N, C-alpha and C positions, 0 to 999 in steps of 0.2 A: 327273795325280792328280785325284781327285774333290774338289770343293768341299763340305766338310762343313757349311757354314753353313746351307744350306736344310734338310738332314736334322736338324740340331740345332733349328732353328726349329719344324719339324713335331713333333719329339718334345716340345718345351716346350709347344706348343699342346695336344697330347694330354693332358699332365699337368694343364694349367689348365682343361681343358674342364668338369669337374664344377663348379668354382668359378664359372666364367662362366655355366654353366647355372642355378645357384642364384641368382646375382645377377640374371640376366635374368628369371627367374621371379618374384622378389620385386618387381622394377621393374614387370613386367607386372601383377601383382596390385594394386600401389599405384595404377597408372594406371587399372585397371578400377574400383577403388573410387571414384576421383575422377569418372570419366565415366559411371558406371552410371546415375545419374538421367537422363542425356540419351539413354540407349540404350533406355529403355522409356517407354511412355505414362505421362504424369502423371495419377494418379488420386487424387481426394480420398477421405479415409477416410469410411466411413459415419457419419452424424450421431451415432449412439449411441456411437461410439468416440471422438468429439472432446470428450466431457464426462466429467470425473471426478466422480462423484456423492459428495455429502457424507454419509458414514455417520452423522454426528452426528444427522441427522433420525431415522434408524432407532433409534439408541441412546436418543434422547429419547422415542420412542414406547414402547420397552421400559420405560423408567423410569416413564413415566406409568401404564402398566398395572400396575406393581408398586409404586406409590408408597406404598401403605399398609404394605407389608412392609419398607420401607427406613428405616434410621436416618437422622437429620438429617445426619450426616457423610457419608452416601453419596449425597446429593442432587447433581444436576448443578451444576457451577459456573455454567452459563448455560442456563436453561430456555427452551423455545420460547414460554412465556407470561410472559417476564420483564417485558414492558411491554404496555400495552393496544394494540389495533389491529394485532395481529400477523397476517401473511399470508405464504404461500409463493407467490411470483409466478413462474410458469413462462414461460421465454423460450427462444429458439433457442440461447442460450448456456448454458442450464441454469437451475436454480431459484435465486431470490434471496430471502433472508429480509428482510422489511421490517416495520417498526412505524410506525404513524401514529396520533397521538392529540392531543387538545387541542381548544379551541373551533373549530368549523368556520368561524366568521367572523373568527378571529384572523389576524394576520399570520403567514405561513408561514416555517418555518426548516428547511432541509435540513442534516443534520449527518453528517460523515464521520470515521471513526475512523483509527487509525494502521496501521502496517505489519503488526503481529502480533496486535493485540487486536481482536476483533469489536466490534460496536456497543454491547454491554453496558457497555463501559468508559466510555461517555459518558452513562450513565444518569442520574447526579446532575445533570449539566448540562441534559439534556433535560427532566427533571422541573422544574427551576427555570424554564425557558422556559415550560412549560405552566402553571405556577403563576402566571406573570405574564400569561397570556392569549394565548400564542402557540400556533399549530398546528405540531407537530413531526413530522418524518419522519426516521427513522434506518434504516440497512440494513447488512448485512454485505457487504463487498467479496467479489468472487469468490475462492473458496478459503479464506475465513475463516468461522468460526461455522457457520451452517446453510446457507451458500450453496455451490453447486456451482462447478466450475472448468472453463472452456473450456481444454483442454490443448494445443490446436494453435495458440494465438495468444499473441503477446507481451502481457504484462500491463503496458502502458504507458499514457500519457495518453489515447491514442485509445480503448483498450478501456474504461478507467474513465469517460471521457466518455460513451461509449455506454451503460454501465451506469447512469449517472445519468439519462439520458433514458428508459431502460427503467423505472427506479424511479418517476420522475415520472408515467409513463403508467399505472402500476399503481393510482394513487389514484382514488377515486370523485369527488374534487374536482379543480378545474382548478389546475394548478401552472405553467401557461404564460402567455405574454403579457408585456407590459412591466412591469418591476419586480415580478415575481410572488412572489419569495421571497428570503429571506436565505440565504446559504450559509456554513456554518461547517466548517472542516477542521482536524483535529489531526494533526501529524506528516505521515505519508504523505497523509492526507486534506487537509492544507493545500496540499500540492503539487498534488494533483488539483483542488482548488478554484481554484488559480491557472490551471491549464490550461482548466478549464471557463469561468471568467470571461473569459479572453482571447478566446474565440470566441463566447461567449453572454452577453456583458455586458448586453444589452438585457433579458434575463430577470430580472436580479438587482436586489434592493433594496440589498444590501450584500455585502461579502466580509469574513469574519473568519478570520484565520489564527492558529493556536495552535501555537507551537514548530514551524513548518512545515519539511518536508523540501524538497529541491530546491536548497537553497543551502548544504548542508553541504559544506565544502571537502574536496576529494579528498586533501588532506594527512593527513586523519584515517583514511584507509584504510591498514591495515597491509600490508606486502609479502605476508604470508601470505594475507590476504584477497584482495588484488589478484590473486594467482596462482590462488587457489581459485575465484573467481567469474568470472574472465575467460579463463583459460588454455584453449586448445583441446586441450592434451595430456590433460587429465583427462576421462574419460568422464562423461557426465551422471549415470549411475546412481550412480557413486562420489561425485560432487560432492554429489548430493542426500543421500546417506547421511551424509556428513560434516556437512552443514548441519543435518540432522535431529538429530544428536548435539549440535551446538553450541547449538541452540535449546532443548534440554531444560533446564528450570529446575533449578538445583542450588545447594546452599549454597557460599559462597565469596565472592570479591571482587565488589563491585557491578557489575552489567552490565545491559544493557537488551535486552529482546526486540525492541525497535523498530529497533535497528541491531546486527548480530551482531559487535560489537567488544567487547573488554574495556574497561570504562569505569572508569578508575582514579580519577578525581576526583569521581565521583558521591557525593553525600551520602546518597542513598537507593537501595537496590536496587530497580530498577523492577519486577522480578518479584515483589517482596515487598509491593507496594502493594495495599491492599484494593480490590476491584473497585467497591465502593460504600460510602457512609457507614453504611448499615444492614446491611452484610454483611462485617463485619471478619474473619470466618473464611474468606472466599473471596478469594484474591489473584490478581493478574494472572498469576502463574506457574501457578496452578491451571488457568486458562482456556487458557493456551498449551499446557500438558501435555495437556489434554483434546482440543485441536485436533490435536496431533501424533498422538494415538492414534486419533482418529475421523474426521478429515477428510483423506483421502488426497491432496487437491489443495493442501493448505496449504503444504507446503515448496516445491513447484515454483512456486506462485504467488508466494510470498515471494521466491524467487530471481529470478524473472523481473522482479518489481517492482524489486528491488535493482539489477538490471542496467540498468534504464531510467534516465532522468534525473530520476526522481521523488524520489530520496533524496539522492544526492550531486550536487554542482554539476558537471555535465558540459557544459552549454551554457545560455545565458541567453535564447534566442530567445523562448520563451513568456512569460517575465517581461517582456521588452521589449514584446511585443505587448500585454500587460496595461497596461503603463505608457502606451502610446499611447492605449488605450481610456480610461484615467482622465484623461489630459490633455485629450482631446476633450470630456469631460464637465465640464470646468472652463471651457469657452468659452461664448460668448453663445448660439450655436445648438447646444446640446448634444443629442446623440441620446438616446433613452430608455435607462433602466437606470442603475444606480449613480449616483443623483442627487447624492451628495456629492462624487463625483470622487476618492474616496480609499478605502483599505482600512483595516481595523482589524488591527493586528499585535500579538499578545499574546505576550510573551517571558518565559521563566523566568530569574530572577536567577542561579541556580546550575546551569543546564542544561549538563551535560557532553557532550551530543550535538549539539544545536543551540546552539552557543556564542553567548552574548548579544552580545558586542562584534563578533564576526565577522558575525553576522546583521544587526546594525544598520548596519555599514559597507556590506555588500553590498546590502541592501535599499534603502538610501538612494541608492547609486550606480546601481541599476537602475531604481528607481521615482521617485526624487527626494523630498525631504522633504514637499512639498505633497501627495503622493499617499498618505502613510502617517500614520495616527493610531496612534502607537506607545505601548504600555503595558507596563510591567515588573512582574511579580508574583513575590513571594518563593517559592522552591521550585526543583525541578529539572524534568526532562522530563516528570514525571508529573503536572503541575499540572492538566491537563485531566481527569484521573481523580480525584486527591486533593482538588482545590479546584474542582470543577465548578461549584458555586454561585457562587463568587467570579468565575470566568471568565465565566459567563453574565451576571452583573451588569455587569462591565466591557464586555462586548459590547453589551448593551442601552443602556448609557450612551453608547457611541460611536455607536450607530444614531440616538439621539435628538439628537445634535449636528447642527446645521444648517450650520455653517461650520467 
């Protein structure tokens, strides 16, 4: 008798062939997607494709031409002539919006804004510095306000440090050398200031951090946000679409455009804060909405910054480098820059984002008490905007301290 087992095996294999073919095809396609970059020559995009241009400049130009026909309520929330000394500085990374004004012989102050708001948010503070005789320079980070976005680079400490150096080079005055200027950073700008100071301490007269990012504990990241911003499952186009929607200012529970989380304990809705003391009709949310509509690089830059270590506390290396630089300047043979050997840290009493007690504990652990002149001001995360004059006064008082 014939052994039927081989015939049965052949018949079973014939039945399973279509399924095996589909599986093999799917596996081959997945493998091809993974190794495709190695099968072709690596080519850089043409330079013009690596920059997302800020349409805000185009819209501002249209608004300027039709200003006489516009009602006051139709005015831009942030105009290109918001401050004196405005310029659009062209770089290989794109155009950067810069303002510089104040006495040419005054001590220089470089100011940096937060994660979502362009430099107009620091206007009251900047004006107070100028009133006291300082020369001020403020600018829009890449992807904010009137600045373009390099879309093929991570928006991390390295890129923002490069942007600072570009901005300094745009001035007709010298902003380099030993103890050349004070650096002031709010929120994201505070974290960027730490990174710059860690490696360019010799250039600085002082460092002032206002509700700084970089030490916000990761326990404040919701599981939804953790998945949304980090998961490789979600395609970037869909991720950006969700983030665009979440950043849209709307009525409801208090939240902050500077960190895309629901802020349950905030006393003030960050988006509802007036952008300046003399412009109560224009609020932070109006500026954010204007950016969402007119700066196509805003959301991607926001997301890239959020993924870096500039907002949440993901590593402490840069803060420890700064601590070493401060320690060296409290020795007998101190190197140039940061002559006091400490930073000024201004914290908001009721900040629901950069939590006061957590920041005090973490900053003292990383920098040690001798390295920090710590000041607490009533208010929430918005103090750099809503209490700009008071913040400036505290900073100047700290700079005048010798010991």
